[in-house]
PDB file of N, CA, C and O in Angstrom, chain B, residues numbered from 101:
ATOM      1  N   MET B 101      73.331 112.938  93.274  1.00  0.00           N
ATOM      2  CA  MET B 101      74.699 112.610  93.623  1.00  0.00           C
ATOM      3  C   MET B 101      74.699 111.549  94.722  1.00  0.00           C
ATOM      4  O   MET B 101      73.742 111.461  95.492  1.00  0.00           O
ATOM      5  N   VAL B 102      75.719 110.772  94.802  1.00  0.00           N
ATOM      6  CA  VAL B 102      75.862 109.707  95.792  1.00  0.00           C
ATOM      7  C   VAL B 102      76.292 110.299  97.135  1.00  0.00           C
ATOM      8  O   VAL B 102      77.072 111.250  97.184  1.00  0.00           O
ATOM      9  N   ASP B 103      75.777 109.727  98.219  1.00  0.00           N
ATOM     10  CA  ASP B 103      76.182 110.169  99.559  1.00  0.00           C
ATOM     11  C   ASP B 103      77.678 109.937  99.770  1.00  0.00           C
ATOM     12  O   ASP B 103      78.262 109.012  99.207  1.00  0.00           O
ATOM     13  N   CYS B 104      78.272 110.775 100.573  1.00  0.00           N
ATOM     14  CA  CYS B 104      79.679 110.639 100.936  1.00  0.00           C
ATOM     15  C   CYS B 104      79.881 109.327 101.700  1.00  0.00           C
ATOM     16  O   CYS B 104      79.090 108.979 102.577  1.00  0.00           O
ATOM     17  N   ASP B 105      80.929 108.625 101.361  1.00  0.00           N
ATOM     18  CA  ASP B 105      81.216 107.364 102.045  1.00  0.00           C
ATOM     19  C   ASP B 105      81.654 107.578 103.491  1.00  0.00           C
ATOM     20  O   ASP B 105      81.675 106.629 104.274  1.00  0.00           O
ATOM     21  N   CYS B 106      82.001 108.800 103.851  1.00  0.00           N
ATOM     22  CA  CYS B 106      82.445 109.105 105.220  1.00  0.00           C
ATOM     23  C   CYS B 106      81.285 109.322 106.187  1.00  0.00           C
ATOM     24  O   CYS B 106      81.469 109.237 107.401  1.00  0.00           O
ATOM     25  N   LEU B 107      80.112 109.596 105.669  1.00  0.00           N
ATOM     26  CA  LEU B 107      78.971 109.987 106.503  1.00  0.00           C
ATOM     27  C   LEU B 107      78.659 109.044 107.657  1.00  0.00           C
ATOM     28  O   LEU B 107      78.473 109.524 108.775  1.00  0.00           O
ATOM     29  N   PRO B 108      78.590 107.737 107.455  1.00  0.00           N
ATOM     30  CA  PRO B 108      78.221 106.867 108.580  1.00  0.00           C
ATOM     31  C   PRO B 108      79.193 106.915 109.756  1.00  0.00           C
ATOM     32  O   PRO B 108      78.782 106.709 110.898  1.00  0.00           O
ATOM     33  N   ALA B 109      80.455 107.179 109.502  1.00  0.00           N
ATOM     34  CA  ALA B 109      81.445 107.167 110.583  1.00  0.00           C
ATOM     35  C   ALA B 109      82.022 108.540 110.893  1.00  0.00           C
ATOM     36  O   ALA B 109      82.955 108.646 111.688  1.00  0.00           O
ATOM     37  N   CYS B 110      81.496 109.579 110.292  1.00  0.00           N
ATOM     38  CA  CYS B 110      82.054 110.917 110.500  1.00  0.00           C
ATOM     39  C   CYS B 110      81.802 111.372 111.943  1.00  0.00           C
ATOM     40  O   CYS B 110      80.653 111.587 112.329  1.00  0.00           O
ATOM     41  N   PRO B 111      82.861 111.520 112.737  1.00  0.00           N
ATOM     42  CA  PRO B 111      82.672 111.910 114.131  1.00  0.00           C
ATOM     43  C   PRO B 111      82.108 113.313 114.275  1.00  0.00           C
ATOM     44  O   PRO B 111      81.454 113.615 115.273  1.00  0.00           O
ATOM     45  N   PHE B 112      82.344 114.158 113.313  1.00  0.00           N
ATOM     46  CA  PHE B 112      81.811 115.512 113.376  1.00  0.00           C
ATOM     47  C   PHE B 112      80.293 115.491 113.430  1.00  0.00           C
ATOM     48  O   PHE B 112      79.691 116.148 114.280  1.00  0.00           O
ATOM     49  N   PHE B 113      79.677 114.750 112.539  1.00  0.00           N
ATOM     50  CA  PHE B 113      78.223 114.711 112.498  1.00  0.00           C
ATOM     51  C   PHE B 113      77.624 113.756 113.505  1.00  0.00           C
ATOM     52  O   PHE B 113      76.522 113.999 113.996  1.00  0.00           O
ATOM     53  N   ASN B 114      78.298 112.702 113.819  1.00  0.00           N
ATOM     54  CA  ASN B 114      77.734 111.715 114.733  1.00  0.00           C
ATOM     55  C   ASN B 114      77.914 112.073 116.190  1.00  0.00           C
ATOM     56  O   ASN B 114      77.273 111.470 117.051  1.00  0.00           O
ATOM     57  N   ASP B 115      78.766 113.036 116.493  1.00  0.00           N
ATOM     58  CA  ASP B 115      78.979 113.432 117.886  1.00  0.00           C
ATOM     59  C   ASP B 115      78.876 114.938 118.089  1.00  0.00           C
ATOM     60  O   ASP B 115      78.074 115.398 118.903  1.00  0.00           O
ATOM     61  N   LYS B 116      79.659 115.695 117.375  1.00  0.00           N
ATOM     62  CA  LYS B 116      79.803 117.122 117.631  1.00  0.00           C
ATOM     63  C   LYS B 116      78.518 117.919 117.466  1.00  0.00           C
ATOM     64  O   LYS B 116      78.295 118.878 118.205  1.00  0.00           O
ATOM     65  N   MET B 117      77.680 117.552 116.528  1.00  0.00           N
ATOM     66  CA  MET B 117      76.494 118.356 116.253  1.00  0.00           C
ATOM     67  C   MET B 117      75.206 117.747 116.783  1.00  0.00           C
ATOM     68  O   MET B 117      74.125 118.114 116.323  1.00  0.00           O
ATOM     69  N   LYS B 118      75.290 116.834 117.731  1.00  0.00           N
ATOM     70  CA  LYS B 118      74.074 116.178 118.221  1.00  0.00           C
ATOM     71  C   LYS B 118      73.120 117.151 118.913  1.00  0.00           C
ATOM     72  O   LYS B 118      71.921 116.884 118.989  1.00  0.00           O
ATOM     73  N   ASN B 119      73.633 118.272 119.418  1.00  0.00           N
ATOM     74  CA  ASN B 119      72.781 119.258 120.074  1.00  0.00           C
ATOM     75  C   ASN B 119      72.245 120.303 119.106  1.00  0.00           C
ATOM     76  O   ASN B 119      71.518 121.208 119.514  1.00  0.00           O
ATOM     77  N   MET B 120      72.595 120.189 117.833  1.00  0.00           N
ATOM     78  CA  MET B 120      72.139 121.132 116.813  1.00  0.00           C
ATOM     79  C   MET B 120      71.570 120.347 115.626  1.00  0.00           C
ATOM     80  O   MET B 120      72.130 120.415 114.531  1.00  0.00           O
ATOM     81  N   PRO B 121      70.487 119.615 115.812  1.00  0.00           N
ATOM     82  CA  PRO B 121      69.989 118.736 114.756  1.00  0.00           C
ATOM     83  C   PRO B 121      69.597 119.445 113.462  1.00  0.00           C
ATOM     84  O   PRO B 121      69.820 118.896 112.383  1.00  0.00           O
ATOM     85  N   SER B 122      69.020 120.646 113.531  1.00  0.00           N
ATOM     86  CA  SER B 122      68.628 121.314 112.294  1.00  0.00           C
ATOM     87  C   SER B 122      69.849 121.792 111.520  1.00  0.00           C
ATOM     88  O   SER B 122      69.881 121.685 110.294  1.00  0.00           O
ATOM     89  N   MET B 123      70.855 122.317 112.215  1.00  0.00           N
ATOM     90  CA  MET B 123      72.094 122.750 111.560  1.00  0.00           C
ATOM     91  C   MET B 123      72.824 121.539 110.981  1.00  0.00           C
ATOM     92  O   MET B 123      73.320 121.592 109.856  1.00  0.00           O
ATOM     93  N   ALA B 124      72.890 120.471 111.732  1.00  0.00           N
ATOM     94  CA  ALA B 124      73.534 119.247 111.247  1.00  0.00           C
ATOM     95  C   ALA B 124      72.814 118.738 110.010  1.00  0.00           C
ATOM     96  O   ALA B 124      73.459 118.298 109.058  1.00  0.00           O
ATOM     97  N   GLY B 125      71.498 118.791 110.009  1.00  0.00           N
ATOM     98  CA  GLY B 125      70.720 118.339 108.865  1.00  0.00           C
ATOM     99  C   GLY B 125      71.017 119.157 107.617  1.00  0.00           C
ATOM    100  O   GLY B 125      71.153 118.605 106.525  1.00  0.00           O
ATOM    101  N   MET B 126      71.118 120.460 107.777  1.00  0.00           N
ATOM    102  CA  MET B 126      71.432 121.328 106.638  1.00  0.00           C
ATOM    103  C   MET B 126      72.832 121.045 106.108  1.00  0.00           C
ATOM    104  O   MET B 126      73.042 120.985 104.896  1.00  0.00           O
ATOM    105  N   MET B 127      73.780 120.871 107.008  1.00  0.00           N
ATOM    106  CA  MET B 127      75.156 120.622 106.583  1.00  0.00           C
ATOM    107  C   MET B 127      75.290 119.239 105.947  1.00  0.00           C
ATOM    108  O   MET B 127      76.021 119.075 104.970  1.00  0.00           O
ATOM    109  N   LYS B 128      74.597 118.256 106.488  1.00  0.00           N
ATOM    110  CA  LYS B 128      74.624 116.916 105.885  1.00  0.00           C
ATOM    111  C   LYS B 128      74.051 116.959 104.478  1.00  0.00           C
ATOM    112  O   LYS B 128      74.594 116.342 103.562  1.00  0.00           O
ATOM    113  N   LYS B 129      72.960 117.682 104.307  1.00  0.00           N
ATOM    114  CA  LYS B 129      72.351 117.786 102.982  1.00  0.00           C
ATOM    115  C   LYS B 129      73.320 118.422 101.997  1.00  0.00           C
ATOM    116  O   LYS B 129      73.510 117.924 100.888  1.00  0.00           O
ATOM    117  N   ARG B 130      73.928 119.526 102.410  1.00  0.00           N
ATOM    118  CA  ARG B 130      74.821 120.253 101.503  1.00  0.00           C
ATOM    119  C   ARG B 130      76.114 119.497 101.232  1.00  0.00           C
ATOM    120  O   ARG B 130      76.488 119.296 100.077  1.00  0.00           O
ATOM    121  N   TYR B 131      76.795 119.080 102.291  1.00  0.00           N
ATOM    122  CA  TYR B 131      78.134 118.521 102.128  1.00  0.00           C
ATOM    123  C   TYR B 131      78.174 117.002 101.987  1.00  0.00           C
ATOM    124  O   TYR B 131      79.089 116.471 101.358  1.00  0.00           O
ATOM    125  N   CYS B 132      77.222 116.307 102.546  1.00  0.00           N
ATOM    126  CA  CYS B 132      77.284 114.839 102.547  1.00  0.00           C
ATOM    127  C   CYS B 132      76.433 114.205 101.461  1.00  0.00           C
ATOM    128  O   CYS B 132      76.688 113.077 101.039  1.00  0.00           O
ATOM    129  N   GLN B 133      75.428 114.931 101.013  1.00  0.00           N
ATOM    130  CA  GLN B 133      74.544 114.369 100.007  1.00  0.00           C
ATOM    131  C   GLN B 133      74.625 115.095  98.666  1.00  0.00           C
ATOM    132  O   GLN B 133      74.446 114.469  97.621  1.00  0.00           O
ATOM    133  N   ASP B 134      74.886 116.376  98.675  1.00  0.00           N
ATOM    134  CA  ASP B 134      74.893 117.131  97.425  1.00  0.00           C
ATOM    135  C   ASP B 134      76.293 117.337  96.846  1.00  0.00           C
ATOM    136  O   ASP B 134      76.492 117.179  95.641  1.00  0.00           O
ATOM    137  N   ASP B 135      77.259 117.687  97.688  1.00  0.00           N
ATOM    138  CA  ASP B 135      78.578 118.063  97.166  1.00  0.00           C
ATOM    139  C   ASP B 135      79.679 117.706  98.158  1.00  0.00           C
ATOM    140  O   ASP B 135      80.381 118.588  98.652  1.00  0.00           O
ATOM    141  N   TYR B 136      79.833 116.416  98.449  1.00  0.00           N
ATOM    142  CA  TYR B 136      80.819 116.019  99.448  1.00  0.00           C
ATOM    143  C   TYR B 136      82.256 116.299  99.029  1.00  0.00           C
ATOM    144  O   TYR B 136      83.144 116.356  99.879  1.00  0.00           O
ATOM    145  N   MET B 137      82.499 116.472  97.741  1.00  0.00           N
ATOM    146  CA  MET B 137      83.861 116.761  97.282  1.00  0.00           C
ATOM    147  C   MET B 137      84.332 118.145  97.725  1.00  0.00           C
ATOM    148  O   MET B 137      85.530 118.428  97.684  1.00  0.00           O
ATOM    149  N   SER B 138      83.406 119.014  98.148  1.00  0.00           N
ATOM    150  CA  SER B 138      83.798 120.337  98.629  1.00  0.00           C
ATOM    151  C   SER B 138      83.898 120.400 100.153  1.00  0.00           C
ATOM    152  O   SER B 138      84.229 121.449 100.705  1.00  0.00           O
ATOM    153  N   CYS B 139      83.621 119.300 100.833  1.00  0.00           N
ATOM    154  CA  CYS B 139      83.700 119.247 102.294  1.00  0.00           C
ATOM    155  C   CYS B 139      85.159 119.279 102.737  1.00  0.00           C
ATOM    156  O   CYS B 139      85.959 118.447 102.311  1.00  0.00           O
ATOM    157  N   ALA B 140      85.499 120.229 103.581  1.00  0.00           N
ATOM    158  CA  ALA B 140      86.869 120.362 104.062  1.00  0.00           C
ATOM    159  C   ALA B 140      87.340 119.078 104.747  1.00  0.00           C
ATOM    160  O   ALA B 140      88.495 118.685 104.589  1.00  0.00           O
ATOM    161  N   ARG B 141      86.472 118.433 105.492  1.00  0.00           N
ATOM    162  CA  ARG B 141      86.830 117.195 106.184  1.00  0.00           C
ATOM    163  C   ARG B 141      87.155 116.092 105.182  1.00  0.00           C
ATOM    164  O   ARG B 141      88.122 115.352 105.365  1.00  0.00           O
ATOM    165  N   HIS B 142      86.363 115.980 104.137  1.00  0.00           N
ATOM    166  CA  HIS B 142      86.587 114.967 103.117  1.00  0.00           C
ATOM    167  C   HIS B 142      87.889 115.239 102.362  1.00  0.00           C
ATOM    168  O   HIS B 142      88.646 114.310 102.077  1.00  0.00           O
ATOM    169  N   ILE B 143      88.150 116.499 102.040  1.00  0.00           N
ATOM    170  CA  ILE B 143      89.364 116.872 101.313  1.00  0.00           C
ATOM    171  C   ILE B 143      90.603 116.478 102.111  1.00  0.00           C
ATOM    172  O   ILE B 143      91.540 115.905 101.555  1.00  0.00           O
ATOM    173  N   VAL B 144      90.616 116.776 103.401  1.00  0.00           N
ATOM    174  CA  VAL B 144      91.758 116.433 104.244  1.00  0.00           C
ATOM    175  C   VAL B 144      91.903 114.917 104.345  1.00  0.00           C
ATOM    176  O   VAL B 144      93.012 114.389 104.247  1.00  0.00           O
ATOM    177  N   LYS B 145      90.794 114.221 104.539  1.00  0.00           N
ATOM    178  CA  LYS B 145      90.853 112.763 104.656  1.00  0.00           C
ATOM    179  C   LYS B 145      91.465 112.131 103.413  1.00  0.00           C
ATOM    180  O   LYS B 145      92.335 111.266 103.516  1.00  0.00           O
ATOM    181  N   VAL B 146      91.019 112.556 102.254  1.00  0.00           N
ATOM    182  CA  VAL B 146      91.527 112.000 101.004  1.00  0.00           C
ATOM    183  C   VAL B 146      93.004 112.345 100.812  1.00  0.00           C
ATOM    184  O   VAL B 146      93.786 111.515 100.349  1.00  0.00           O
ATOM    185  N   ALA B 147      93.380 113.569 101.169  1.00  0.00           N
ATOM    186  CA  ALA B 147      94.752 114.033 100.946  1.00  0.00           C
ATOM    187  C   ALA B 147      95.771 113.397 101.883  1.00  0.00           C
ATOM    188  O   ALA B 147      96.842 112.982 101.442  1.00  0.00           O
ATOM    189  N   ILE B 148      95.450 113.317 103.172  1.00  0.00           N
ATOM    190  CA  ILE B 148      96.474 112.869 104.136  1.00  0.00           C
ATOM    191  C   ILE B 148      95.992 111.818 105.127  1.00  0.00           C
ATOM    192  O   ILE B 148      96.763 111.378 105.980  1.00  0.00           O
ATOM    193  N   GLY B 149      94.730 111.410 105.031  1.00  0.00           N
ATOM    194  CA  GLY B 149      94.236 110.351 105.904  1.00  0.00           C
ATOM    195  C   GLY B 149      93.235 110.831 106.932  1.00  0.00           C
ATOM    196  O   GLY B 149      93.309 111.960 107.418  1.00  0.00           O
ATOM    197  N   GLY B 150      92.302 109.961 107.253  1.00  0.00           N
ATOM    198  CA  GLY B 150      91.241 110.282 108.191  1.00  0.00           C
ATOM    199  C   GLY B 150      91.712 110.615 109.593  1.00  0.00           C
ATOM    200  O   GLY B 150      91.069 111.389 110.302  1.00  0.00           O
ATOM    201  N   ASP B 151      92.830 110.033 109.995  1.00  0.00           N
ATOM    202  CA  ASP B 151      93.347 110.311 111.337  1.00  0.00           C
ATOM    203  C   ASP B 151      93.936 111.713 111.454  1.00  0.00           C
ATOM    204  O   ASP B 151      94.237 112.157 112.562  1.00  0.00           O
ATOM    205  N   LYS B 152      94.105 112.409 110.355  1.00  0.00           N
ATOM    206  CA  LYS B 152      94.657 113.769 110.355  1.00  0.00           C
ATOM    207  C   LYS B 152      93.582 114.849 110.303  1.00  0.00           C
ATOM    208  O   LYS B 152      93.897 116.039 110.325  1.00  0.00           O
ATOM    209  N   VAL B 153      92.321 114.445 110.236  1.00  0.00           N
ATOM    210  CA  VAL B 153      91.226 115.414 110.176  1.00  0.00           C
ATOM    211  C   VAL B 153      90.947 115.922 111.590  1.00  0.00           C
ATOM    212  O   VAL B 153      90.552 115.140 112.454  1.00  0.00           O
ATOM    213  N   PRO B 154      91.147 117.221 111.840  1.00  0.00           N
ATOM    214  CA  PRO B 154      90.870 117.767 113.171  1.00  0.00           C
ATOM    215  C   PRO B 154      89.392 117.615 113.523  1.00  0.00           C
ATOM    216  O   PRO B 154      88.526 117.857 112.682  1.00  0.00           O
ATOM    217  N   ILE B 155      89.107 117.224 114.735  1.00  0.00           N
ATOM    218  CA  ILE B 155      87.730 117.021 115.168  1.00  0.00           C
ATOM    219  C   ILE B 155      86.918 118.311 115.082  1.00  0.00           C
ATOM    220  O   ILE B 155      85.699 118.269 114.913  1.00  0.00           O
ATOM    221  N   ASP B 156      87.593 119.460 115.198  1.00  0.00           N
ATOM    222  CA  ASP B 156      86.878 120.741 115.164  1.00  0.00           C
ATOM    223  C   ASP B 156      86.783 121.344 113.768  1.00  0.00           C
ATOM    224  O   ASP B 156      86.336 122.483 113.628  1.00  0.00           O
ATOM    225  N   LEU B 157      87.188 120.618 112.737  1.00  0.00           N
ATOM    226  CA  LEU B 157      87.117 121.129 111.364  1.00  0.00           C
ATOM    227  C   LEU B 157      85.686 120.999 110.846  1.00  0.00           C
ATOM    228  O   LEU B 157      85.158 119.895 110.717  1.00  0.00           O
ATOM    229  N   TYR B 158      85.070 122.140 110.554  1.00  0.00           N
ATOM    230  CA  TYR B 158      83.727 122.158 109.990  1.00  0.00           C
ATOM    231  C   TYR B 158      83.809 121.914 108.486  1.00  0.00           C
ATOM    232  O   TYR B 158      84.817 122.259 107.870  1.00  0.00           O
ATOM    233  N   PRO B 159      82.790 121.337 107.884  1.00  0.00           N
ATOM    234  CA  PRO B 159      82.815 121.038 106.459  1.00  0.00           C
ATOM    235  C   PRO B 159      83.058 122.250 105.564  1.00  0.00           C
ATOM    236  O   PRO B 159      83.627 122.108 104.482  1.00  0.00           O
ATOM    237  N   GLY B 160      82.644 123.419 105.990  1.00  0.00           N
ATOM    238  CA  GLY B 160      82.806 124.626 105.186  1.00  0.00           C
ATOM    239  C   GLY B 160      84.083 125.401 105.431  1.00  0.00           C
ATOM    240  O   GLY B 160      84.265 126.479 104.865  1.00  0.00           O
ATOM    241  N   GLN B 161      84.970 124.882 106.259  1.00  0.00           N
ATOM    242  CA  GLN B 161      86.201 125.601 106.591  1.00  0.00           C
ATOM    243  C   GLN B 161      87.338 125.269 105.619  1.00  0.00           C
ATOM    244  O   GLN B 161      88.411 124.829 106.030  1.00  0.00           O
ATOM    245  N   ASN B 162      87.090 125.484 104.353  1.00  0.00           N
ATOM    246  CA  ASN B 162      88.073 125.165 103.333  1.00  0.00           C
ATOM    247  C   ASN B 162      89.340 126.015 103.443  1.00  0.00           C
ATOM    248  O   ASN B 162      90.394 125.621 102.944  1.00  0.00           O
ATOM    249  N   GLU B 163      89.243 127.167 104.087  1.00  0.00           N
ATOM    250  CA  GLU B 163      90.428 128.007 104.256  1.00  0.00           C
ATOM    251  C   GLU B 163      91.465 127.342 105.157  1.00  0.00           C
ATOM    252  O   GLU B 163      92.639 127.707 105.098  1.00  0.00           O
ATOM    253  N   ARG B 164      91.074 126.391 105.977  1.00  0.00           N
ATOM    254  CA  ARG B 164      92.007 125.678 106.856  1.00  0.00           C
ATOM    255  C   ARG B 164      92.682 124.495 106.187  1.00  0.00           C
ATOM    256  O   ARG B 164      93.707 124.013 106.669  1.00  0.00           O
ATOM    257  N   VAL B 165      92.120 124.021 105.080  1.00  0.00           N
ATOM    258  CA  VAL B 165      92.582 122.782 104.448  1.00  0.00           C
ATOM    259  C   VAL B 165      94.053 122.823 104.072  1.00  0.00           C
ATOM    260  O   VAL B 165      94.797 121.902 104.411  1.00  0.00           O
ATOM    261  N   SER B 166      94.490 123.863 103.383  1.00  0.00           N
ATOM    262  CA  SER B 166      95.888 123.902 102.926  1.00  0.00           C
ATOM    263  C   SER B 166      96.873 123.921 104.095  1.00  0.00           C
ATOM    264  O   SER B 166      97.950 123.330 104.009  1.00  0.00           O
ATOM    265  N   LYS B 167      96.511 124.592 105.181  1.00  0.00           N
ATOM    266  CA  LYS B 167      97.371 124.635 106.353  1.00  0.00           C
ATOM    267  C   LYS B 167      97.476 123.241 106.998  1.00  0.00           C
ATOM    268  O   LYS B 167      98.558 122.815 107.400  1.00  0.00           O
ATOM    269  N   ILE B 168      96.354 122.553 107.089  1.00  0.00           N
ATOM    270  CA  ILE B 168      96.325 121.223 107.679  1.00  0.00           C
ATOM    271  C   ILE B 168      97.138 120.238 106.821  1.00  0.00           C
ATOM    272  O   ILE B 168      97.953 119.471 107.335  1.00  0.00           O
ATOM    273  N   ILE B 169      96.900 120.278 105.530  1.00  0.00           N
ATOM    274  CA  ILE B 169      97.601 119.381 104.621  1.00  0.00           C
ATOM    275  C   ILE B 169      99.091 119.707 104.594  1.00  0.00           C
ATOM    276  O   ILE B 169      99.929 118.805 104.557  1.00  0.00           O
ATOM    277  N   GLY B 170      99.416 120.996 104.613  1.00  0.00           N
ATOM    278  CA  GLY B 170     100.810 121.426 104.585  1.00  0.00           C
ATOM    279  C   GLY B 170     101.591 121.063 105.827  1.00  0.00           C
ATOM    280  O   GLY B 170     102.811 120.908 105.769  1.00  0.00           O
ATOM    281  N   SER B 171     100.910 120.925 106.949  1.00  0.00           N
ATOM    282  CA  SER B 171     101.612 120.607 108.197  1.00  0.00           C
ATOM    283  C   SER B 171     101.694 119.103 108.464  1.00  0.00           C
ATOM    284  O   SER B 171     102.266 118.675 109.467  1.00  0.00           O
ATOM    285  N   ALA B 172     101.126 118.316 107.571  1.00  0.00           N
ATOM    286  CA  ALA B 172     101.131 116.854 107.769  1.00  0.00           C
ATOM    287  C   ALA B 172     102.459 116.245 107.377  1.00  0.00           C
ATOM    288  O   ALA B 172     102.636 115.032 107.480  1.00  0.00           O
TER     289      ALA B 172
END
C-alpha cells in the first residue's frame, strides 16, 4: 500500500511522539504505511480539513471521529 500523504507533515508523529520512538514506529507502520484510510486523523482531515484535526487525536481513536466531524 502507498504511504499516507499526510505523514511528512503530520504534527502528531513529528512532534507529539518524539519521546516514544518505538510506539511511534509501530503506529506509523500500521496507520501510515499499511492502512492510512483507517487513521482517525486522516478521516477527520479528509472530512472537514486538516486545521480541524485535534493535536491530541491518536490514529486509533476512531470513536472520537464522528463527534469531531459533527461539531465542525
